[in-house]
C-alpha positions, 0 to 999 in steps of 0.5 A: 117102800125103801126108806131111811130114817135118820134122827138128827143133831148128833155129832159123828165121831170115831173111825171108818174104813173107806171101801173100794171105789165104785167107779174104778170096780165097774170099769175093771169088771168090763176090762175083765172081759178082755181076759181068758184067764182067772183074776182075783180082785181085792177091795171090791165094794158089795154094792148094788151097781156091782151086783148089776155088772156082775150079772151081765158079765156072767150073762156074757160067760164070765163067772164071778165068785165071792172069795170073802167080803171084798174079794172076787174071783173072776174066771175068764172064758174062751169065747164070751157072748156080744149081746147084753141084756136090756133088763140088766144094762137099764139098771147101770149106766156104766154098762156102756163100758162094755162096747169097747172090750166086746168090740176088741175081743169079738169084732162085734157087739150089740149093747143095750142103751144104759141106764142109771142116775138121771142127772143130765145127758151123758151122750155116747158120741165121744165113745163112737168118735174113738171106735169109729177111728179105729175102724168100728162100724156103729149104729143105734138101732132099736134101743141098742148100740150095734158095733162090727169091725172087720178084723181087728181094730186098728190104732188111731190118734183120737182128740177127745172134745171133752175129757169124758171118763167113760169115753176115755175108759172105753177107747183104752180098753178097746185100744189094748187089743187093737193093732198098732199104736192109739194115741188119746189126747184131751183125756180124763185124768181122773183116779179111777181111769189110772186105776183101770190102766194100771189093771190093764198093764197088769193083765199084759196091756202096754199103756202109758200116761195114764193120769195125764192129758195124753195116753198111748197104747200099744196094742197087743195080741192078747191079755193073758197074765193071771192077776191078783189086784186091789182096787183103790179107795173110793174118794167119793165115799170118803168125801161123803163121810168128811162132809158128814163129819163136818156137817154135824160138827164131829170128829172122824177119822177116815182110814184106807183112803189116798189124801191126794185124791180127794184133795179138791175136796179138802181144799174146799172144806178148809176154806169153809173152816173145816179142819182137815188133818192128813196122813199117809192113808188117813184123814181126820175131819173136825170142825172146831170153829164156826163155818164159813160160806164158800164158792164151789165150781164142778169141774173134771179132775182134778177139779171138784167133783161133781158127785160131791156137789150135792153133799156140799150143797146139804152142809152150805145149807146151815153155813151162815152167809151166801155160798154159790155152787156152779154145776158145769158137768151134769144139768140135772144135779140140782134136783136135790135142791127142792128136797132140801127146801122142804127141810127149810133151806133157802137155795135159789137155782137159776140153770147151773147156778145155785145160790144158797143163803144159810140158815141155822138149823134144818127140820127134819120131815119126808123127802126122796132121793132122785139119785145116788148122790142126792140120797147121801146129801139128804143123809147128811141133811138129816144128820144135821137136822132138828128132828126125824128125816125120812128118806124115800127111795133109799135104793138109790143109796145102795148103788154107791155106798155099802151098809151105810146106815150100819157104818154111820150107826158105828159113828154114832148116828141115829139111822135105821132102814125101814 
């Protein structure tokens, strides 16, 4: 059994460097399928999700080589396969982002339906809507998404009913090799979408408007430029350390971070009476005053990120008064509440609303992680709690955090992996 043991009641203090963004990295690795040339990627986090994606693109014919701790060389292939294996895609939700690149590169694809954390329904309907508008014929058969197109994909105008990150990225990657112009409306504006667009443009794509409601892509015959590209810092990892610092009454400076990317969280922490000080690429978090209860609603970026909701629930469980969290993105994101209740938290969940009555202190016990961010939230809870907390299913944490226990120990935490 893979579990993490946390002995609590120790404030975190010190400095820590934020890793590269998991979600940007996974999309960019999928985009490498579009290029026949060598790509050097910097600031790549060595986490299990990235390792799985590297296995998948290697299966398709690309070659991946680590050149250093966070530098990858991806060697393109003259031809790539058009089918992804279920044994790998079942581990990773982001594997569905290969559908668009494979349709653009091969005019055919057979992508196994993906897996990943069980945090709620994440349908493919918007992905299908965009690709079929561009001339693709798609169907789901025997657990696979099968796609075909006669000739090149054609530029189209696509309106997304919801600003889905995955659909925006998949359609954008397909459109870079399509014939003519593609216009995407009501798209996701997350920093990871912008990072993907910047990477594609470095390869030779013609994308304008990423980060706004409307993206224009003028198709090109091929992406041929050799590229050296550095992935943005991970705003969710940064946010997790920020909340951990606040929760333990600590004083932590985060380096290699883009402050505007975490501004929705910073604003809520300040509202809760946490001191958040920003510089060009650093953020310092400390808690000199008693914390205050707050209300949170998760929304697409630039709203409050659903990936930070569980961590904030842990923090708010010990803040005096009543706090309310409304989850508008994933319907199963409150699974961590049950585990926090095992530690003494008073949390009532009704549908997509969680009401949290703050208590003086959590108490360490045995809990289990149900998904990546729930695992991070339970680590934070353990850092606050009196006594020892044992977190089972710690492998979920490895999907998005590099050497989390070692990095927390560098800040003074008592954490070990069993």
